[in-house]
C-alpha positions in Angstrom: -11.7 11.4 9.8 -9.6 11.2 6.5 -9.2 14.8 6.6 -7.1 14.3 9.8 -4.5 12.6 7.8 -1.8 14.0 6.1 -0.4 12.0 3.5 3.4 12.3 2.3 6.3 10.6 0.6 9.3 9.3 2.8 12.8 8.0 2.0 13.7 4.5 2.5 15.5 3.8 5.4 14.5 7.0 7.0 13.3 7.2 10.6 9.7 7.3 9.3 10.1 4.5 7.0 11.5 2.2 9.9 8.4 3.5 11.7 6.2 2.2 8.9 8.0 -1.1 8.7 6.7 -1.7 12.3 3.2 -0.9 11.4 3.6 -3.2 8.0 4.8 -5.9 10.2 2.3 -5.5 12.9 -0.8 -5.5 10.4 0.2 -7.6 7.3 2.9 -10.1 8.5 2.2 -11.1 12.0 -1.2 -12.3 11.5 0.2 -14.7 8.9 2.9 -16.1 11.4 5.4 -14.4 9.4 8.0 -11.4 10.0 8.7 -8.5 7.3 12.4 -8.6 9.1 12.9 -11.7 7.5 12.7 -10.2 4.2 15.3 -8.2 2.4 14.2 -4.6 2.6 17.2 -3.0 0.7 15.2 -4.0 -2.4 12.7 -1.4 -1.6 15.2 1.5 -2.0 13.9 2.6 -5.4 10.2 2.4 -4.4 8.0 5.2 -3.5 6.9 4.9 0.5 3.6 6.8 1.1 2.8 7.3 4.7 -0.2 9.1 6.5 0.1 10.8 10.0 -2.8 11.8 12.2 -2.9 15.4 13.6 -0.7 14.0 16.5 1.6 12.8 14.1 1.2 9.2 14.5 1.7 6.9 11.8 -1.7 5.6 10.7 -1.3 4.5 7.1 1.1 3.3 4.5 1.6 1.8 1.0 4.6 1.5 -1.3 4.6 1.8 -5.0 7.1 -0.6 -6.9 8.2 0.5 -10.4 7.4 -2.2 -12.9 8.5 -0.3 -15.9 8.3 3.2 -17.2 4.6 3.4 -17.3 3.5 0.7 -14.6 3.8 0.8 -10.8 2.9 -2.0 -8.6 0.8 -0.8 -5.3 1.7 -3.2 -2.2 1.9 -3.4 1.6 -1.1 -1.3 1.9 -1.9 -0.9 5.4 -4.2 1.3 7.6 -4.4 0.8 11.3 -7.1 -1.1 12.6 -9.0 1.4 14.6 -9.4 3.9 11.6 -10.3 1.3 9.1 -13.7 1.8 7.3 -13.5 5.6 7.7 -12.1 6.5 4.1 -8.5 6.6 4.9 -7.6 3.7 2.7 -9.7 5.1 -0.3 -7.5 8.5 0.3 -4.2 6.8 0.6 -4.9 5.3 -2.6 -6.1 8.2 -4.3 -2.8 10.1 -3.1 -0.7 7.5 -4.3 -2.5 7.5 -8.0 -2.3 11.3 -8.1 1.4 10.8 -7.6 2.0 8.2 -9.9 0.0 10.3 -12.7 2.2 13.3 -11.9 5.2 10.9 -12.4 4.0 9.8 -15.7 2.6 6.4 -15.1 -0.3 5.1 -16.9 -1.2 2.0 -14.9 -1.4 0.7 -11.5 -1.4 -2.8 -10.5 -1.7 -4.8 -7.4 -1.9 -8.2 -5.7 -5.1 -7.8 -3.3 -5.6 -10.2 -0.6 -8.9 -11.9 -1.4 -10.8 -10.4 1.4 -10.0 -6.7 0.5 -10.3 -7.3 -3.4 -13.8 -5.8 -3.5 -12.4 -2.4 -1.7 -10.1 -2.3 -4.7 -12.8 -3.1 -7.2 -14.8 -0.2 -5.7 -11.8 2.0 -6.7 -12.1 1.0 -10.1 -9.4 -1.9 -10.1 -10.5 -4.9 -12.2 -9.7 -8.3 -11.4 -7.4 -10.4 -13.7 -7.5 -14.0 -13.8 -8.1 -16.5 -10.8 -7.0 -16.2 -7.2 -3.4 -17.3 -6.3 -1.7 -18.0 -3.1 0.8 -15.4 -2.0 2.5 -14.8 1.5 0.1 -17.9 2.7 -3.2 -16.6 1.5 -5.3 -16.3 -1.4 -4.8 -12.7 -3.6 -6.2 -11.6 -6.7 -4.4 -9.4 -9.4 -5.9 -6.3 -10.0 -5.1 -3.3 -12.3 -6.4 0.2 -13.3 -5.5 2.7 -16.0 -4.9 6.0 -14.3 
């Protein structure tokens, strides 16, 4: 199934970015009783926005890369539509983002993984750093990987 997903980078505030915000809100914020649209999305202007579309053009995946410094990016807001989870799309999305990061000269990727998906990132080579902490009302782990 992952072969049917095409990944690309889109511009902040583009139509596709706005579509991705709806996906993020539906998958990552609404289940927590929160709204993405309560946040200042203008801070994402300098982030890299990666999307995945299926063969019909429907948006199926998203993640963003936030520059921390000249060598480190923070991966966040990772979402794959529920009906496609467990089919390798998340792995392919992360691998696409890592390849982009390497080509842009970054040497490390960090993230704050929700506790229930920290194992997914460990399978991709991300190491846990420290104890769990609460972010957006739920437990997370800081994880990182050298690229």
